[in-house]
N, C-alpha and C positions, 0 to 999 in steps of 0.2 A: 560191793555190799557196804551199806552205810554203817559206820562205826557207832557203837552205843555212846550216847551223850553222857558225860561225867556228871554225877550228882554229888550232893554234899557228902554222903557216906564215902564215895569213891575218893573224893579229894581229901577227906579226913584220913583215910587209910594210907593214901600216898604220902601224906605228911607225917603220919604217926602221931596225930593229935586227935582230941575228942571232937565230935561234931559241934558241941557247944562252943568250944574254943574257936574253931574255924568260923562258925557263924558270927560270933561276937567280933572277931577280927575283921571280917568282911563288912560288918555293919557299924564299925567305928566305936565300939564300946571302950570307954576310957580305961577300964581295968585290965585290958590286954596289953602286955608289954609291947613296946614299939618294935623290938626285934622280931617278935612273933608275928605281929601284924604285917610287917614287911615281907616276912617269909611266906605268909599265907597269900598276900596279894600277888607276889611274884609267881607263886605256883598256880594261882587261879588264872593268871594271864598266860602262863606257859601251857597249861592244859586246856585253854579256851573254855574255862568254866563260867557258866551263866546261871545264877541262882534261880530256882523256881519261885515265881512271884507269889504264889499261894503260900509256899513254905516260908518265904521271907516275911509275909504278913503275919503268920502265926508266931514266928520267932520274935519279931520286933514289936508287934502290936500296931504296926502302921500298914495302911492299905497301899501306900506309894501311888496314890491317885489324887488328882486335883479336880474338883467338881465345878462345872459351869451349868447353871440352870437357865434356860432361855424360854420365856413365855411365847407361845405361838399366838401373838396378839393380832387382832384385826385392826388395831389402831396404830401399832408401831412394830414394824418388822425388824427384829434384831439381827437376823441372818442376812448380812449385806456385805459389800466389799470392805467396809471399815472393820466389821467384826472379823472378817477373814484375815486381814493384815494383823489385827491384834493377836489372834490365835497363833499366827505364824511366829510372831515375836515371843509369845509366852511358851510356845512349843519348843523353841530352841533351849530355853532354860529348863523346862521339864526334862527334855532329853539329856541334857548335861548332868542333871541331878538324879536320874533314874526314876522319874515320876511319869505316870500315864495321865492322859486327859480323859475325863469322864464327862461326856456331854449329854444333857437331858433336855429335850425339847418337849414342852408340856403346854396344855391349855392354860389360859390365864388363871382360871379358878383352881387349878391344881398346883400352882407354883409353890405356895406355902407348904403344902403336904409333901411335895417333892423334896424340899429342903429337910424336912423332919425325917423322912424315910432314909435319905442318904446318910444323915448323921446317926440315926438310931441303928442302922445296919453296919456302921463302921465302913461304909463303902468309899469314903474319901477322908483324907487327912486335913483338907482345907477347901475353901470355896472362894471363887471370885464372883463379885456382884457386878452385873452389867447394867448400863442405862439407868442410873439412879434418878429418881424423881424428887421433887421438893417434898420434904417430910416423908421420906421413903421408909415404909414399915419393915422392910426386910432387915434393916440394921438392928433394930431391937430384937427381932426374931432370932437372928443368928447369935447375937450376944447371949440371949437366953438359952440357946442350945449349947453354948460353950465350945463352939468350933472356931478355929482360926479362919479369918476371912479378910480380904482386902477389896475395897470398892474401886472400880475403875471410874473415877469421877468423884463427886461429892454430893451430899444432899443438904440443902439449906434447911434451916429450922429444925434440925435434929439435935437434941440436947446431949445425947450420948457421945462419948469420944470413941473414935474408931479409926481403923487403918484405911488409907486411901492413897491413890496416885492420880493426879489431875493436871490438866493444862490450865494455865491462868486465863480462863475464857474472858473474864471481864476486861483484863488489861489488853488482851489480844484484840478484842473488838473495839475497845476505846482507841487503840493505836491505829487500827484500820480506818476508823471513821475520821480520826484526826488527820490522817494522811490525805483523805479526800477533801476535807475542809481546807487544808493547806493549798490544795490545787484549785480552790475557788468554788467547789461544789457546795450547794446549800440544800438542795432537795435530794436527799440520799435515802434510798429505799433499803430496808433490811429484810432479807429472806432468811428467816430463822427456822430452827427445828420446831417440833411439837411444843406447845406452850407449857405442858406440865413436866417436861424434861428439865432437869436442873441446869444442864449446860446451856440450854436456851435462855433460861432466866438470867444467868450470869452474862451471857453474850448481849442480851438486850440491855442489861444495866450498863455495860461498857459503852454501847452505842449511844444511849441516852446521856451518859455522863459527858461524852465528847461534845455532843450538841449543846448541852447546858453550859459547858465551859465557854462556848462562843456566843451565848445568849440566844440560842435557837431553840424554839419549842418543838419537842418531838411530835410529829404528825402521825396519828394512829392509822391514817389511810395509807401510809407508806411502810407499815410494819406488818409482816406476814409470818404465819406459823403453819407448818405442815410437815409431813414426812418428806425427808430430803431426797426426792427422786428427780430425775431429769425432767419429767413432764411438769412437776411442780414449778421448777425454774422457768420453763417455757411458758406456761399459762400465766404465771404471775407477771412475768416481763411483758407479755402481750397486754394484760390488763393495765399495767402501769403506764405503758406507752400511750394508751388510749385516754389517759386522764387529761383534763383541761390543762393542768400544769404537771407534765410528766417529770419523773426524777431524771437528773443528769448522771446519776451514779447509783450503783448497787453494792451493798455489802452482803455476801452470800456465805452461808454456814458450811458449805462443802463444795468441792469441785464438781460433784455429780449434778446438783441443780444448776451450777454455774454453766455447765455444758448446755443445759436447756435455755438459759439466758442468752448464751452466745448464738444459739439457733434462732431464737426469736429476733434478736437484733439483726442477724443476717437477712432474715426474711423481710424485715422492715426496711432494708436497704441502709442500715446504720453500721458504721464502723466502730467496733469495740476498741476503746482506747483513744479515739478521736471524738466521736459523737456522744458516746456514753462510756463511762468508766465503770470497771468492775474490780472489786477486791474480794478475795475468797479466803476461807479458812482451808488450809491444805493439810490433810493428814498424811501426805507423802505416800499415797496408795500405789501398790505395785502395778495395777492395771489402769490407773488413771494418773500417770506421771506428769507433773507440772515441771518439766525439766528443760534443760537447754542453757546455752550461754546467756540468753535473755528469755526467761520462761514466758509462756503465753499469758499466764495470769499473775498479776500482783497478788501476793498472798501473805498472810500470817501463818507460818508453817511450823507444825509440830508433829513428829512422826508417831503414828498410832502403833506401829510395829515396835518402836522403842518403848512406848508406854506398856505394851504387852510384856516386854522383857522385864521392865522394872516392877510391874505388879507381881509377876510370877516370882521374881527373885525375893521381893519383900515377903510374900506369903511363905515361901520355902524357908526363909530365915526364921520366921515366926514359928513354923512347925518344928524345925530342927532345934531351936533354942527357946523352949517354952518360958514364959515370964519376961521376955524381952519387951522393950518399949514399943509402942505402936509405930507402925511404919506409915509415915505421912510425907508425901513428896510432891512438890509443885514443879511442873515443867513450864518453861516459858516458851512462847511462840516467837519466832524471828520473822521480821518483816522483810520480804524479798520483793523488789520492784521488778515487774514484768512489763509485757506489752499492752496490758488491758486497761491502763490508766493514763490519763492526761489531764491537762487543764480543762476546767469547766468551759463549755462553748462560749458563754457570755464573756468570761474573762479573756479567753483567747481572742475573741473579736475585738475587745478593747485594746489589747496589746498589739494586734495586727494593725489597727487604725493608727496607733501611736507611732508604729514603725514607718 
């Protein structure tokens, strides 16, 4: 027969303390003496006591939940492998700190009302904002609602100061393009994300800055924007190879479309790394690992799972210590040289003739 689970009243009676004192000790209230807190925590562990979430909410005024609102957009699908790895990282921090994840998937037109409902009902203690766009209106909305939030990424042209964790997208793509330029490539195609996504704007700026520094005019016919799917990479690569002057290299915003680029090159009888070079942005995804002693793809690498951890930790710190400074953190992407890059064919031919 299953034994009755101990509740707060039972634990209080076993310790000879009031329920209020036990509750405050378990929830870290500073007015509880350290010796009493330690006694309560040891007893809770010994009796395998787990607090009732609803009761804890009433006692502390906290929901112990973090909200994620995802628009079910026809233009941009947020539920993807990158989001899954981000949530895996954030979930580790939630679990360590006793928070639950509340995920709301809504129609585009219902996104703003969903934020308002979550806050007005007290359903969440804080929110994480995904996929910021240039001049993202959600930042001002959440500031007006007075709820702690952290943006995964940043939003250009927003006047308000806010908390964020982002990778240095401009620098990453400037470095990726510089690497290809150093190998002699001059016609370099950019396969970017959707044009209104802020990360895509910054990545495009880095690509253009690298070209400009070498006196090369950015060619709009070599710059592409779309949802970062495998088929996007495949189709764009095929179109690019059919140009009168095809690119000798590609900079690709994710390993997922890069797999499509690899497929198109193979079908065209071209060897990636010798005939055409490819540099990717690598989010270090669990199911699309670019690993090995010499990885398949040369990449600017920044773990989205680690970003999830940092966003979650920053938000929880803001919740637990109201009035703290904004959490703003820039992650850098490391360049890792793999098998997908080599000297530009024209330069290689010159060097081979000289030999």
